[in-house]
C-alpha positions as CSV (number, residue, x, y, z in Angstrom):
1,X,15.6,21.3,21.0
2,X,15.5,18.5,23.6
3,X,16.3,15.2,22.6
4,X,13.0,14.2,24.3
5,X,10.9,16.8,22.6
6,X,12.2,15.9,18.7
7,X,12.0,12.2,19.8
8,X,7.9,13.1,20.3
9,X,8.3,14.7,17.0
10,X,9.9,12.7,14.6
11,X,7.4,9.5,16.2
12,X,4.6,11.5,15.1
13,X,5.7,13.1,11.7
14,X,6.5,9.1,11.1
15,X,3.0,7.7,12.0
16,X,0.6,10.5,10.4
17,X,1.0,10.9,6.7
18,X,-1.1,14.2,5.3
19,X,-1.9,14.4,2.4
20,X,-3.4,17.4,0.8
21,X,-7.6,16.5,-0.6
22,X,-8.0,16.8,-4.5
23,X,-11.7,17.2,-5.9
24,X,-13.5,14.3,-7.7
25,X,-14.1,15.3,-11.6
26,X,-17.0,16.1,-12.8
27,X,-17.0,13.3,-14.9
28,X,-16.0,10.5,-12.4
29,X,-17.3,7.6,-12.2
30,X,-18.4,5.4,-9.2
31,X,-18.3,1.7,-8.4
32,X,-21.7,1.7,-7.4
33,X,-20.4,-2.1,-5.5
34,X,-17.9,-0.6,-3.0
35,X,-20.7,1.9,-1.6
36,X,-23.2,-1.1,-1.7
37,X,-20.8,-2.9,0.0
38,X,-19.6,-0.4,2.7
39,X,-18.5,-2.9,5.7
40,X,-19.6,-2.1,9.4
41,X,-17.6,0.0,11.7
42,X,-19.8,-1.2,14.7
43,X,-16.8,-2.8,16.3
44,X,-17.3,-4.8,19.7
45,X,-13.6,-3.9,20.0
46,X,-12.6,-0.5,20.5
47,X,-10.3,2.4,21.7
48,X,-10.5,6.1,22.7
49,X,-10.7,7.9,19.4
50,X,-8.0,9.2,17.8
51,X,-9.6,12.0,16.2
52,X,-8.0,14.6,19.0
53,X,-4.7,13.0,19.9
54,X,-1.6,12.7,17.8
55,X,-2.1,15.1,14.8
56,X,-0.2,17.9,13.6
57,X,-1.1,21.7,13.8
58,X,-1.3,21.6,10.0
59,X,-4.4,18.2,10.1
60,X,-7.3,20.8,10.6
61,X,-6.1,22.0,7.2
62,X,-7.2,19.3,5.4
63,X,-5.3,16.1,5.0
64,X,-5.4,12.1,6.4
65,X,-3.6,10.5,9.3
66,X,-2.6,7.0,10.1
67,X,-1.9,5.2,12.4
68,X,-0.8,2.1,14.4
69,X,-2.4,1.5,17.5
70,X,-2.2,-2.0,20.6
71,X,-5.2,-3.0,22.1
72,X,-5.0,-0.7,24.9
73,X,-4.6,1.9,22.4
74,X,-1.2,3.4,23.4
75,X,0.6,4.4,19.7
76,X,3.1,1.8,18.5
77,X,6.7,3.7,18.2
78,X,8.5,0.8,17.8
79,X,8.1,-1.2,13.6
80,X,8.9,-4.5,15.2
81,X,7.3,-6.8,17.2
82,X,8.2,-10.4,18.4
83,X,5.8,-13.3,19.8
84,X,5.3,-16.2,20.8
85,X,4.4,-19.1,18.2
86,X,0.8,-19.0,20.0
87,X,0.3,-15.6,19.9
88,X,-2.4,-13.6,18.7
89,X,-2.0,-10.5,16.8
90,X,-4.0,-8.0,17.6
91,X,-4.0,-4.4,16.8
92,X,-5.9,-1.5,15.7
93,X,-5.4,0.5,12.6
94,X,-6.2,4.1,12.9
95,X,-7.7,6.0,10.2
96,X,-8.2,10.4,10.2
97,X,-10.5,11.6,7.9
98,X,-9.4,15.4,8.5
99,X,-10.8,16.5,5.3
100,X,-13.7,19.0,4.2
101,X,-15.7,15.2,2.9
102,X,-16.4,12.2,3.4
103,X,-14.3,9.5,1.8
104,X,-14.4,5.5,1.4
105,X,-11.1,3.7,2.0
106,X,-10.5,0.0,1.0
107,X,-8.0,-1.7,3.4
108,X,-6.0,-4.6,1.5
109,X,-3.1,-7.4,3.8
110,X,-0.1,-8.0,2.0
111,X,1.7,-10.6,3.7
112,X,5.4,-11.1,2.6
113,X,4.2,-9.3,-0.6
114,X,1.0,-12.1,-0.7
115,X,-2.1,-10.9,-1.0
116,X,-3.9,-12.2,2.6
117,X,-7.4,-12.2,4.6
118,X,-7.9,-11.1,7.6
119,X,-10.3,-10.5,10.7
120,X,-11.7,-7.2,11.7
121,X,-13.5,-7.0,15.1
122,X,-13.1,-11.1,15.4
123,X,-15.1,-11.2,12.2
124,X,-15.0,-14.0,9.3
125,X,-11.5,-12.9,7.5
126,X,-11.9,-11.3,4.5
127,X,-9.7,-10.4,1.9
128,X,-10.5,-6.3,1.5
129,X,-12.5,-4.5,4.5
130,X,-14.4,-1.3,2.8
131,X,-15.3,1.4,5.1
132,X,-16.6,5.4,5.2
133,X,-14.9,7.6,7.1
134,X,-17.0,11.2,7.8
135,X,-15.5,14.3,6.9
136,X,-13.4,15.8,10.3
137,X,-13.7,12.2,12.3
138,X,-11.5,9.5,12.8
139,X,-12.2,5.2,12.8
140,X,-10.6,3.1,14.9
141,X,-10.4,-1.2,13.0
142,X,-9.8,-3.6,15.1
143,X,-8.0,-6.5,13.7
144,X,-6.3,-9.4,13.6
145,X,-3.6,-10.8,11.7
146,X,-4.1,-14.9,10.6
147,X,-1.3,-17.8,12.1
148,X,1.9,-16.8,11.0
149,X,4.3,-19.3,10.7
150,X,7.9,-19.4,13.0
151,X,10.3,-16.7,11.1
152,X,10.5,-12.7,10.1
153,X,7.4,-11.8,8.4
154,X,6.4,-8.1,6.4
155,X,3.0,-6.7,6.7
156,X,2.0,-4.3,4.6
157,X,-1.8,-2.7,5.0
158,X,-2.3,-1.1,1.9
159,X,-5.6,1.1,2.1
160,X,-7.1,2.9,-0.9
161,X,-9.0,6.7,-1.0
162,X,-11.4,6.1,-3.0
163,X,-11.7,2.5,-4.6
164,X,-15.1,3.7,-6.4
165,X,-14.1,6.2,-8.2
166,X,-13.5,4.5,-11.6
167,X,-12.8,7.6,-13.3
168,X,-11.3,7.3,-17.3
169,X,-10.4,11.3,-17.0
170,X,-6.5,11.7,-17.6
171,X,-6.9,14.7,-15.4
172,X,-7.9,12.8,-12.6
173,X,-5.1,9.6,-13.2
174,X,-2.4,12.5,-13.1
175,X,-3.9,13.3,-9.9
176,X,-3.5,9.7,-8.2
177,X,0.5,9.4,-8.7
178,X,2.0,8.7,-5.8
179,X,-0.8,9.9,-3.4
180,X,-3.7,7.2,-4.3
181,X,-2.8,5.0,-1.3
182,X,-1.5,5.1,1.7
183,X,1.1,2.2,3.7
184,X,1.2,1.0,7.2
185,X,4.3,-1.3,7.5
186,X,6.2,-3.7,10.3
187,X,7.4,-6.5,10.6
188,X,7.0,-9.6,13.3
189,X,8.9,-11.9,14.5
190,X,7.8,-15.3,15.7
191,X,10.5,-17.4,17.8
192,X,13.4,-16.6,15.7
193,X,14.6,-14.1,12.6
194,X,14.9,-17.3,10.4
195,X,13.3,-15.8,6.7
196,X,11.4,-18.8,5.0
197,X,11.4,-17.2,1.5
198,X,14.6,-18.1,-0.9
199,X,14.9,-15.2,-2.6
200,X,16.5,-14.7,-6.1
201,X,17.2,-11.1,-7.0
202,X,17.2,-10.2,-10.5
203,X,15.8,-13.3,-11.9
204,X,13.9,-11.7,-14.3
205,X,14.2,-7.7,-16.0
206,X,17.4,-6.9,-17.7
207,X,20.1,-4.2,-15.8
208,X,20.9,-1.2,-17.6
209,X,23.4,1.1,-16.7
210,X,21.5,4.4,-16.0
211,X,21.4,6.7,-13.7
212,X,18.0,8.6,-14.9
213,X,15.5,6.8,-12.2
214,X,16.1,6.6,-8.2
215,X,12.5,4.4,-7.4
216,X,9.3,3.2,-10.2
217,X,8.3,4.1,-13.5
218,X,6.0,2.1,-15.1
219,X,5.2,2.7,-18.4
220,X,2.9,0.9,-21.4
221,X,5.9,1.1,-23.9
222,X,9.3,1.1,-23.6
223,X,10.0,4.5,-23.4
224,X,9.2,7.1,-20.4
225,X,5.9,8.4,-21.3
226,X,3.4,9.0,-18.1
227,X,1.0,5.7,-18.8
228,X,-2.7,6.8,-17.3
229,X,-5.2,4.9,-19.1
230,X,-5.7,1.6,-21.8
231,X,-8.5,0.2,-23.2
232,X,-8.4,-3.5,-23.9
233,X,-10.0,-7.0,-24.5
234,X,-11.3,-9.4,-21.8
235,X,-8.8,-12.2,-22.0
236,X,-6.3,-10.3,-23.4
237,X,-3.2,-9.8,-22.0
238,X,-1.8,-7.1,-21.0
239,X,1.6,-6.1,-20.9
240,X,3.3,-2.9,-20.3
241,X,7.1,-2.4,-18.7
242,X,8.5,-1.8,-15.2
243,X,11.2,-0.1,-14.8
244,X,13.3,0.2,-11.1
245,X,16.3,2.4,-10.6
246,X,18.9,3.9,-7.8
247,X,21.0,6.9,-8.6
248,X,21.0,7.9,-4.9
249,X,23.9,7.6,-2.4
250,X,23.6,3.9,-2.0
251,X,25.2,1.8,-3.5
252,X,22.9,-1.3,-3.4
253,X,19.2,-1.1,-3.5
254,X,17.2,-4.1,-2.6
255,X,13.2,-4.7,-3.5
256,X,10.0,-7.1,-3.8
257,X,7.6,-5.6,-6.9
258,X,4.0,-6.4,-6.9
259,X,0.9,-5.8,-8.6
260,X,-2.7,-5.3,-8.2
261,X,-5.3,-5.0,-10.4
262,X,-8.9,-3.7,-9.0
263,X,-6.8,-4.0,-5.5
264,X,-6.7,-8.2,-6.0
265,X,-2.5,-9.1,-6.5
266,X,-2.3,-10.2,-10.4
267,X,1.2,-11.9,-11.6
268,X,3.9,-9.5,-12.7
269,X,6.1,-12.2,-14.9
270,X,4.3,-15.8,-15.6
271,X,3.1,-17.2,-12.9
272,X,5.2,-14.9,-10.3
273,X,3.2,-12.6,-7.9
274,X,6.0,-11.2,-6.3
275,X,9.9,-10.3,-8.1
276,X,12.8,-9.1,-6.3
277,X,15.5,-6.6,-7.9
278,X,18.5,-6.2,-6.2
279,X,20.1,-2.4,-7.8
280,X,23.8,-1.5,-8.0
281,X,24.2,2.6,-7.9
282,X,23.8,4.2,-10.9
283,X,21.9,1.4,-13.0
284,X,18.9,0.2,-13.4
285,X,16.4,-3.8,-14.1
286,X,13.8,-3.3,-16.8
287,X,10.6,-5.8,-17.4
288,X,8.6,-6.7,-19.8
289,X,5.5,-7.5,-17.2
290,X,2.2,-9.3,-18.4
291,X,-0.9,-10.5,-17.0
292,X,-3.6,-12.3,-18.5
293,X,-7.2,-9.9,-18.3
294,X,-10.3,-12.4,-16.7
295,X,-12.6,-9.8,-16.2
296,X,-15.8,-8.6,-17.3
297,X,-16.4,-5.3,-19.2
298,X,-15.8,-2.3,-16.7
299,X,-13.1,-0.2,-15.8
300,X,-10.6,-1.2,-13.3
301,X,-7.5,0.3,-12.0
302,X,-4.0,-1.5,-12.1
303,X,-1.1,-0.5,-9.7
304,X,2.3,-1.6,-8.9
305,X,3.6,-1.8,-5.7
306,X,7.7,-1.5,-4.8
307,X,8.6,-2.3,-1.3
308,X,12.2,-1.2,0.0
309,X,14.4,-3.7,1.7
310,X,12.3,-7.3,1.8
311,X,12.6,-9.1,4.3
312,X,14.0,-6.6,6.7
313,X,13.6,-5.8,10.6
314,X,11.6,-2.3,10.3
315,X,12.2,0.4,11.9
316,X,11.7,4.4,11.2
317,X,14.4,4.2,8.1
318,X,13.7,1.4,6.0
319,X,9.8,1.2,6.0
320,X,9.5,3.1,2.2
321,X,6.5,1.6,-0.6
322,X,6.7,3.2,-3.5
323,X,3.4,3.6,-6.0
324,X,3.1,5.6,-9.6
325,X,-0.3,6.2,-11.2
326,X,-3.3,4.6,-10.4
327,X,-4.1,3.8,-14.1
328,X,-7.2,3.0,-15.4
329,X,-7.9,-0.1,-17.4
330,X,-11.3,0.0,-19.7
331,X,-12.0,-3.5,-20.5
332,X,-14.3,-3.7,-24.0
């Protein structure tokens, strides 16, 4: 294959995340607060629609496309950006909803693995942005990052599909395994490549010589049973287990671990909202995680993120982010 054509296909395939649509279960519970709190998608800052460009042929069969564009409407082919200290970081997220039904999406931002506010279309900065995208259409969302200190920063947008669906049905929860979130991740260098954070790997958790796992597994008990739903009381501590393994051909893997409860960052352990793991080949790290439930009665979503290669200049090979099942937590 011609190298130029190969590179073009590679870039397009990486920037477009195609995910098959699954129907909502008949007994799904919808959170009306999400639908009533939709943000306006009438933007002052615009670029040409991405609906008919940068798409792979099978998007016509259904799926979601996700892309990062600059303020001139050109798709970004790199994943690390250099800025001066006084420069504003303005770009566009494109979400293409190429399925046969309208869908709600919620966007949150992690900067250096901590949840942060961001501005959409020069509006007041918020911790999330929730919008509805019509069937077969795309939306180009102008955003601005907050001012960043000098150094290297990891920028991760998490896009939640159907955040209003609070079904406690276990079949629905099974369907969320690894496919209920989209990720848009890039790095920025402000003046210099210094990492400002002092990272301590394996400060928490126990290391086991075990090759049964590559990546993330979250369970309620100290076993390997899939965790789908949980009933708790308000002000209880919700305890569970996070396992991260390395049975790949890499001798060492490094990760950042983050917990989201109803799309807000919560503690992983003690008062730590981020923990870092360093896992040698054919080993795993096991952590007994937990946090206090401070919510009223209702159904909430719990999700753990496993972010590969923390504090690296990002390219097409090292931007992986994993998640597991969207665990339903019912507070009584």
